[in-house]
C-alpha positions in Angstrom: -0.1 0.1 0.0 1.2 3.6 -0.7 2.6 5.4 2.2 1.8 9.0 2.4 3.9 11.7 4.0 1.8 14.9 4.9 4.4 17.7 5.6 2.7 20.2 7.7 0.1 18.8 10.2 -1.9 22.0 10.5 -5.7 22.3 9.9 -5.7 21.4 6.3 -2.9 18.7 6.6 -4.8 17.1 9.5 -7.9 17.3 7.6 -6.3 15.4 4.7 -4.8 12.7 6.8 -7.8 11.8 8.8 -10.1 12.2 5.8 -8.1 9.6 3.8 -8.1 7.2 6.7 -11.8 7.7 7.4 -12.6 7.0 3.7 -10.6 3.7 4.0 -8.0 4.9 1.4 -5.1 4.1 3.7 -4.3 2.9 7.2 -3.2 5.3 10.0 0.1 3.5 10.1 0.9 4.4 6.4 0.4 8.0 7.0 3.2 10.2 8.3 2.3 13.7 9.7 4.9 16.2 10.4 4.9 19.4 12.4 7.5 21.2 14.5 5.4 21.1 17.5 4.6 17.5 17.6 2.7 17.5 20.8 -0.1 19.0 18.9 -0.2 15.9 16.9 -0.7 13.6 20.1 -4.2 12.7 19.1 -3.3 11.4 15.7 -0.3 9.4 17.2 -2.8 7.8 19.6 -5.0 6.4 16.9 -1.9 5.1 14.9 -0.7 7.9 12.7 3.2 8.2 12.4 4.0 11.7 13.7 7.4 13.6 13.8 9.0 16.8 13.3 11.6 15.3 10.7 10.3 16.2 7.2 13.4 14.4 5.4 12.8 11.1 7.5 9.0 11.1 6.7 9.6 11.7 2.9 12.4 9.0 3.0 9.8 6.4 4.4 6.9 7.3 2.1 6.0 7.3 -1.7 3.6 10.0 -2.0 4.6 13.4 -0.6 1.9 16.0 0.3 3.1 19.4 0.8 0.8 21.2 3.3 2.5 24.0 5.1 1.8 27.7 4.8 3.2 29.6 2.0 5.9 31.4 4.0 7.2 28.1 5.3 7.5 26.3 1.7 11.0 27.4 0.9 12.4 26.1 3.9 10.5 22.7 3.7 11.9 22.1 0.0 15.4 22.9 1.1 15.0 20.2 3.8 13.7 17.5 1.6 15.3 18.1 -1.8 18.1 15.6 -1.1 15.9 12.9 -0.2 13.5 13.2 -3.0 13.9 10.3 -5.5 12.5 11.0 -8.9 12.1 7.3 -9.6 9.9 6.7 -6.4 8.4 9.8 -5.2 5.4 11.7 -6.3 4.6 15.2 -5.0 1.3 16.8 -4.4 1.2 20.5 -3.3 -1.8 22.1 -1.5 0.3 25.3 -1.0 -1.6 28.2 -2.0 0.2 30.2 -4.8 3.0 27.8 -5.4 3.4 27.0 -9.0 4.5 23.8 -10.4 7.3 25.5 -12.3 8.7 26.9 -8.9 8.4 23.5 -7.2 10.0 22.0 -10.1 12.9 24.5 -9.9 13.4 23.6 -6.0 13.0 19.7 -6.5 14.7 19.2 -9.7 13.6 17.3 -12.9 11.9 14.0 -13.0 9.7 13.9 -9.9 6.0 14.1 -10.8 4.3 17.0 -9.3 0.5 17.8 -9.0 -1.0 20.9 -7.6 -4.1 20.4 -5.5 -6.6 22.9 -3.9 -9.0 21.1 -1.6 -10.7 22.5 1.4 -11.1 21.5 5.0 -14.2 19.4 4.2 -11.7 16.4 3.4 -12.1 15.6 6.9 -15.7 14.4 6.2 -15.6 13.2 2.7 -17.2 16.5 1.2 -14.2 18.4 -0.3 -14.3 20.2 -3.6 -10.7 19.7 -5.0 -9.2 21.1 -7.9 -6.2 19.4 -9.5 -3.6 20.5 -12.1 -0.4 19.0 -13.4 2.2 19.2 -16.1 1.9 17.5 -19.4 3.4 14.0 -19.2 2.3 13.6 -15.4 -0.9 11.6 -16.3 -0.2 8.7 -13.8 0.7 11.2 -11.2 -2.6 13.1 -11.8 -4.6 9.8 -11.9 -3.3 9.0 -8.5 -4.1 12.3 -7.1 -7.6 12.1 -8.4 -8.1 8.8 -6.8 -6.8 10.0 -3.5 -9.0 13.2 -3.5 -12.2 11.6 -5.0 -11.9 9.5 -1.7 -12.6 12.6 0.2 -15.1 14.4 -2.2 -15.4 15.5 -5.8 -12.4 16.5 -8.0 -12.1 18.7 -11.1 -8.9 18.9 -13.3 -8.3 22.4 -14.4 -5.5 24.6 -15.9 -3.0 25.8 -13.6 -3.8 29.4 -14.0 -7.1 28.8 -12.7 -5.7 27.5 -9.3 -5.6 31.0 -7.5 -9.4 31.5 -8.4 -10.1 28.0 -7.2 -8.5 28.7 -3.8 -11.0 31.7 -3.5 -14.0 29.7 -4.6 -13.3 26.3 -3.2 -10.9 26.8 -0.2 -12.0 30.2 1.2 -15.5 29.4 -0.1 -16.0 27.2 2.8 -15.8 30.0 5.3 -18.0 32.2 3.2 -20.9 29.6 2.9 -20.4 28.9 6.8 -20.8 32.6 7.4 -24.0 32.5 5.4 -25.4 29.7 7.7 -24.3 31.5 10.7 -26.2 34.6 9.5 -29.3 32.5 8.7 -29.0 30.8 12.2 -28.7 34.3 14.0 -31.8 35.5 11.8 -33.6 32.2 13.1 -32.9 33.2 16.6 -34.3 36.6 16.2 -37.5 35.1 14.7 -37.7 32.7 17.8 -35.9 29.7 17.7 -33.3 28.7 20.2 -29.7 28.9 19.1 -29.2 25.1 18.6 -32.4 24.7 16.8 -31.7 27.8 14.6 -28.2 26.3 13.6 -29.8 22.9 12.9 -32.3 24.4 10.6 -30.0 26.8 8.8 -27.5 24.0 8.3 -29.8 21.3 7.0 -31.6 23.8 5.0 -28.2 25.0 3.2 -27.3 21.3 2.8 -30.5 20.7 0.9 -30.1 23.7 -1.3 -26.5 22.5 -2.1 -27.9 19.1 -3.1 -30.6 20.8 -5.3 -28.0 22.9 -7.1 -26.0 19.8 -7.8 -28.7 17.8 -9.4 -28.4 17.2 -13.2 -29.9 19.7 -15.3 -30.7 21.8 -12.3 -29.7 25.6 -11.9 -29.9 27.6 -8.7 -32.3 30.2 -10.2 -34.5 27.5 -11.4 -34.8 26.0 -7.8 -35.5 29.4 -6.6 -38.2 29.9 -9.0 -40.0 26.8 -7.4 -40.0 28.3 -4.0 -41.1 31.8 -4.9 -44.7 32.8 -5.4 -46.3 36.1 -6.3 -46.5 38.5 -3.3 -45.1 35.6 -1.3 -42.6 35.6 1.8 -39.8 34.2 -0.2 -39.4 36.8 -2.7 -40.0 39.5 -0.2 -37.1 38.3 1.7 -35.1 37.6 -1.4 -35.6 41.2 -2.6 -34.7 42.8 0.8 -31.3 40.7 0.8 -30.4 41.6 -2.7 -31.3 45.3 -1.9 -28.9 45.0 1.2 -26.2 43.6 -1.3 -26.2 40.0 -0.6 -25.0 38.8 -4.1 -22.7 41.7 -4.7 -21.1 41.2 -1.3 -20.3 37.7 -1.9 -19.0 38.2 -5.4 -16.6 41.0 -4.1 -15.5 38.9 -1.4 -14.2 36.3 -3.9 -12.7 38.6 -6.1 -10.8 40.1 -3.0 -9.9 36.7 -1.7 -8.6 35.7 -5.3 -6.3 38.7 -5.3 -4.9 38.1 -1.9 -4.3 34.4 -2.8 -2.4 35.4 -5.8 0.1 37.1 -3.5 0.6 34.4 -0.9 3.5 32.9 -2.2 6.1 34.3 -4.9 8.2 31.5 -6.7 
């Protein structure tokens, strides 16, 4: 079985490791997770993950290397592992925002297959939307990455130049949609529900709305039309939300996030 080194056991790295195990894709003993403060990985070690602060040793013990550090930590990490990367054995998947394949190639040398991935933290529950991109000729590595991320959600292969927009819509988007759910639950409290009831109602309603939008031959506006009636309460609420700038605020937020993501890492 493939052994995976997750270099960077922060929020996303942990979510990846636990998500792949929860999906049955790998066993905990086949996943090495690294972090400078290893005590923050004690809960993973307790259930069988291999944890350490030694990135080079983790890479040497594994076949698939997942780069999951913060952008400002990437250069130091690449310097630490370059001497143990074996182009004939290793495959590299980077989930580092803004780091291009060309920049990774320059640091790691020729030969090693490199795939860029942009998942989100919903990998931990098998519901991620992950965008993937790779160089020409890296078909096997891309297929392997697709299988890996299909185990924890849905994947889409895109052109590399679209990875920054994907960061805004898919990775940052989790927070945006959660904020919408939070706002809906607060509104629910104001109209009479207890907080836990309001959050359940808002979350499950959002889940249903998302499922409707993903149906074949479905579009959000078509589903909205099914709910709205002349002079009804739904259209009244929608019009007030739009008057207050709901759609434009979300669109502007995505654009600002994409611009910010573009500058997170400079090759």
